[in-house]
C-alpha positions in Angstrom: -14.5 6.9 -14.9 -15.3 3.8 -12.9 -12.5 1.3 -13.1 -12.5 -2.3 -11.7 -9.2 -4.1 -11.3 -9.1 -7.9 -10.7 -6.1 -9.8 -9.4 -6.2 -13.6 -8.6 -2.6 -13.7 -7.2 -2.0 -14.0 -3.4 1.8 -13.7 -3.4 4.2 -10.8 -2.5 6.1 -9.9 -5.7 6.4 -7.4 -8.5 3.0 -8.2 -10.0 1.2 -7.6 -6.7 3.2 -4.4 -6.0 2.2 -3.1 -9.4 -1.5 -3.8 -9.1 -1.7 -2.2 -5.6 0.2 0.9 -6.7 -1.8 1.1 -9.9 -5.0 1.0 -7.9 -3.9 3.9 -5.7 -2.6 6.0 -8.6 -5.8 5.6 -10.6 -7.9 6.4 -7.5 -6.4 9.9 -7.4 -8.4 10.7 -10.5 -11.2 8.1 -10.8 -13.4 5.7 -8.9 -11.5 2.5 -8.5 -12.5 -0.9 -7.2 -10.0 -3.7 -6.6 -11.1 -7.3 -6.3 -8.3 -9.3 -4.7 -7.3 -11.5 -1.8 -8.2 -10.3 1.7 -4.5 -10.0 2.6 -4.0 -6.9 0.5 -6.7 -4.8 2.1 -4.4 -3.3 4.8 -2.0 -2.2 2.1 -4.5 0.2 0.4 -5.9 3.5 1.4 -9.7 4.1 1.7 -9.6 5.9 -1.7 -9.8 2.4 -3.3 -13.0 0.4 -3.0 -11.4 -2.9 -1.9 -13.5 -6.1 -2.3 -12.0 -9.2 -0.7 -12.3 -12.3 -2.9 -10.3 -15.5 -2.6 -9.3 -16.8 -6.1 -6.6 -19.1 -4.8 -8.5 -22.3 -5.6 -9.0 -23.8 -9.0 -9.4 -21.4 -11.9 -11.9 -23.9 -13.4 -14.3 -23.8 -10.4 -17.7 -22.8 -11.8 -18.9 -21.5 -8.4 -15.9 -19.2 -8.1 -16.5 -17.9 -11.6 -20.2 -17.3 -10.9 -19.5 -15.4 -7.7 -16.7 -13.4 -9.3 -19.0 -12.3 -12.1 -21.6 -11.2 -9.6 -19.0 -9.1 -7.7 -17.6 -7.5 -10.9 -21.1 -6.5 -12.1 -21.9 -5.0 -8.7 -19.1 -2.5 -9.1 -20.7 -1.2 -12.3 -17.5 -0.5 -14.1 -16.9 1.6 -17.2 -13.8 -0.6 -17.8 -12.6 -3.9 -16.4 -8.8 -4.4 -16.0 -7.5 -7.9 -15.2 -3.9 -8.9 -14.3 -1.9 -11.9 -15.3 -2.7 -15.4 -16.5 -4.7 -16.9 -13.7 -7.1 -13.9 -13.6 -7.4 -14.0 -17.4 -8.3 -17.7 -17.3 -10.9 -17.1 -14.6 -12.6 -14.3 -16.6 -12.1 -15.7 -20.1 -15.5 -17.5 -20.4 -17.6 -14.6 -19.1 -16.2 -11.6 -21.0 -18.7 -11.7 -23.8 -21.5 -11.2 -21.3 -20.0 -7.8 -20.2 -21.2 -4.6 -21.9 -18.1 -2.7 -20.9 -14.6 -2.8 -22.4 -12.1 -5.3 -20.9 -8.3 -5.1 -20.6 -5.7 -7.5 -19.4 -2.1 -6.9 -18.4 0.4 -9.6 -19.4 3.3 -9.4 -16.9 5.5 -12.1 -18.3 6.0 -14.9 -20.8 3.8 -17.9 -20.5 3.5 -21.2 -22.4 -0.1 -20.4 -23.4 -1.4 -16.9 -24.2 -4.9 -18.0 -25.4 -6.8 -16.6 -22.4 -5.5 -13.1 -23.1 -7.0 -12.9 -26.6 -10.5 -13.0 -25.2 -10.1 -9.5 -23.9 -10.8 -6.3 -25.9 -7.3 -5.1 -25.4 -4.0 -6.3 -24.0 -1.4 -4.3 -22.1 2.2 -5.8 -22.2 4.8 -4.7 -19.7 7.5 -4.8 -22.3 8.0 -4.9 -26.1 9.5 -8.4 -25.7 6.3 -9.6 -24.0 4.2 -7.8 -26.7 6.2 -9.4 -29.5 5.4 -12.9 -28.2 1.7 -12.2 -28.1 1.9 -11.3 -31.8 -1.4 -9.3 -31.7 -0.1 -5.8 -32.5 -3.5 -4.3 -33.3 -4.9 -5.0 -29.8 -1.7 -4.7 -27.7 -0.2 -1.6 -26.0 3.1 -1.5 -24.1 2.9 0.2 -20.7 6.0 -0.2 -18.6 5.7 -0.8 -14.9 6.6 2.7 -13.6 7.6 3.2 -10.0 8.0 5.9 -7.3 11.4 6.8 -5.9 11.4 7.6 -2.2 14.8 9.4 -2.0 16.8 11.8 -4.0 19.5 10.1 -6.1 23.0 10.7 -4.9 26.0 10.9 -7.3 27.4 7.7 -8.7 30.4 6.3 -6.8 32.6 3.6 -8.2 32.9 1.7 -4.9 33.0 -1.8 -6.3 30.0 -2.8 -4.3 27.2 -4.6 -6.3 23.6 -5.5 -5.5 21.1 -8.1 -6.7 17.5 -7.9 -5.7 14.6 -10.4 -5.8 12.8 -13.3 -4.2 15.2 -16.1 -3.5 13.7 -18.6 -6.0 15.2 -20.5 -8.9 14.0 -18.2 -11.6 16.1 -15.3 -10.3 19.3 -17.2 -11.1 21.1 -16.3 -7.8 22.8 -19.7 -7.8 24.4 -18.9 -11.2 25.4 -15.4 -9.9 27.2 -16.9 -7.0 29.0 -19.4 -9.3 29.9 -16.5 -11.6 31.2 -14.5 -8.5 33.8 -17.2 -7.5 36.8 -15.3 -8.9 35.3 -11.7 -8.5 37.1 -10.0 -5.6 34.4 -7.4 -4.8 31.4 -7.1 -2.6 27.9 -8.5 -3.6 24.7 -8.0 -1.6 21.7 -10.1 -2.4 18.4 -8.6 -1.1 15.3 -10.8 -0.7 13.8 -13.8 1.0 12.6 -17.1 -0.3 12.7 -20.9 -0.4 16.3 -21.0 -1.9 18.0 -19.2 1.0 19.4 -22.4 2.5 20.7 -23.5 -0.9 22.4 -20.1 -1.5 23.9 -20.1 2.0 25.5 -23.5 1.2 26.8 -22.2 -2.1 28.4 -19.2 -0.4 30.2 -21.6 1.9 31.1 -24.0 -1.0 32.5 -21.3 -3.2 34.3 -19.6 -0.2 32.4 -16.3 -0.7 31.4 -15.5 2.9 34.0 -12.7 3.1 32.4 -10.7 0.2 28.8 -12.0 -0.4 25.9 -11.1 1.9 22.3 -12.3 2.0 20.5 -9.3 3.4 17.0 -10.8 3.5 13.9 -8.8 3.0 14.5 -5.0 3.2 12.2 -2.0 2.9 15.0 0.5 2.3 15.7 -0.7 -1.2 16.3 2.7 -2.7 18.9 3.6 -0.1 20.6 0.3 -0.6 20.7 0.8 -4.4 22.4 4.2 -3.9 24.9 2.6 -1.5 26.0 0.2 -4.3 27.7 0.9 -7.6 25.4 -1.1 -9.8 22.5 -3.6 -10.0 23.2 -7.1 -11.4 20.2 -9.0 -12.9 20.8 -12.8 -13.1 17.2 -13.9 -13.8 16.3 -16.7 -16.2 13.2 -14.8 -17.2 11.4 -11.6 -16.2 8.4 -9.4 -17.0 10.0 -6.1 -15.9 11.9 -6.2 -13.7 10.9 -3.5 -11.2 14.4 -3.2 -9.9 15.6 -2.1 -13.4 13.3 0.9 -13.2 14.2 1.8 -9.6 17.9 1.5 -10.3 17.9 3.6 -13.5 15.8 6.3 -11.9 18.4 6.4 -9.1 21.1 6.9 -11.8 22.9 3.6 -11.2 24.1 1.2 -13.9 22.3 -2.1 -14.5 23.8 -5.1 -16.2 23.0 -8.8 -16.5 20.9 -11.3 -18.4 18.8 -10.3 -21.4 15.4 -10.8 -19.9 12.1 -8.8 -19.8 12.6 -5.2 -20.8 16.4 -5.2 -20.1 17.3 -4.9 -23.8 14.8 -2.0 -24.2 16.8 0.2 -21.8 20.3 -1.3 -21.3 23.1 -1.0 -23.8 23.9 -4.3 -25.6 27.4 -4.5 -24.2 25.9 -4.9 -20.7 23.7 -7.9 -21.5 24.4 -11.6 -21.6 22.4 -14.8 -22.3 20.3 -16.1 -19.4 21.1 -19.4 -17.7 24.9 -19.4 -18.1 27.3 -18.6 -15.3 30.1 -18.4 -17.8 28.3 -15.6 -19.7 27.5 -13.8 -16.5 31.1 -14.0 -15.3 32.4 -12.6 -18.6 29.9 -9.8 -18.4 30.9 -8.9 -14.8 34.6 -8.8 -15.9 33.7 -6.7 -18.9 31.9 -4.2 -16.6 34.8 -4.0 -14.2 37.2 -3.0 -17.0 35.3 0.1 -17.9 36.9 3.3 -16.5 33.6 5.2 -15.8 30.6 2.8 -16.5 28.0 5.4 -15.5 28.8 7.4 -18.6 27.6 4.5 -20.8 24.1 4.7 -19.1 23.4 8.4 -19.7 20.7 7.6 -22.4 19.3 4.7 -20.2 18.8 7.2 -17.3 17.1 9.6 -19.7 14.8 6.9 -21.1 13.9 5.8 -17.6 12.7 9.3 -16.7 10.6 9.4 -19.9 9.1 5.9 -19.6 9.5 4.3 -16.1 8.2 6.9 -13.6 4.9 6.2 -11.7 3.3 9.2 -13.3 4.0 8.0 -16.9 2.6 4.5 -16.1 -0.7 6.1 -14.8 -0.9 8.4 -17.9 -0.3 5.6 -20.3 -2.8 3.3 -18.6 -5.5 6.0 -18.7 -4.7 6.7 -22.4 -5.3 3.0 -23.1 -8.7 3.1 -21.2 -9.8 6.2 -23.1 -9.0 4.7 -26.5 -11.3 1.8 -25.7 -14.1 3.9 -24.3 -14.2 6.1 -27.4 -13.8 3.3 -30.0 
């Protein structure tokens, strides 16, 4: 099978990580081309036919669309797989001219979903995202699976907590710090971004410097997760998040805001509304009162092994492709 993936994004987050890993995983079995920004070429093996294409300009530029169409056709795909809203909008007008099936992955909730409906099929990264699209006949849920680089070590109730993500407003780290004001335990925030200075100021303002650390960007995420007792998600909105999959596969509890696919894996008692530091503080206090919280996550760990591994993601993606090619 010849598969062509297209990604317009040029950032460094969960979406980009997913597409690069998906390209590599599919290339083990099939011929894969990835059309994306030049910056990603060094992150891929030679198994993937990488085609550098800068889509960072306007999604309405007719010259960009014309050139993109030419590049796609040159790869002669059996199936075209686009990722996220900007890519969908770039491709929307040309899809009817293609003789091969087209798929788009929706990675999060957007104000407008119209561009997605032009594709033959839609992959949603969670049931909550799929429900918003409201096109059950042409939507399949495929969770963002991930690889784990270390063996999980036994759960230890050490009262050390971790939060992971880019330091931007949507991650809600400012609310987490406010919720942490009266929590006497250790919190590590891993990630880099434009809100670092604001968060540093809040740590000083709330007098948290003795127990809250901003660790910056780290590559040893899996080791860090195992060194902490649980992951806290404080996001205002999410597609996945990836950290949920990684943490559950490492047999660590996850609790926090009811965003993305959290409610599809995490027990209801460990979720709270997004955007409220009061709700987050109450949830943290609830967690701290449980004698052995890891016991409450036994079924979540099992579900993660069934749904959130890298191998399952590749299998489910290929099944979606096959269903389109035989229909």
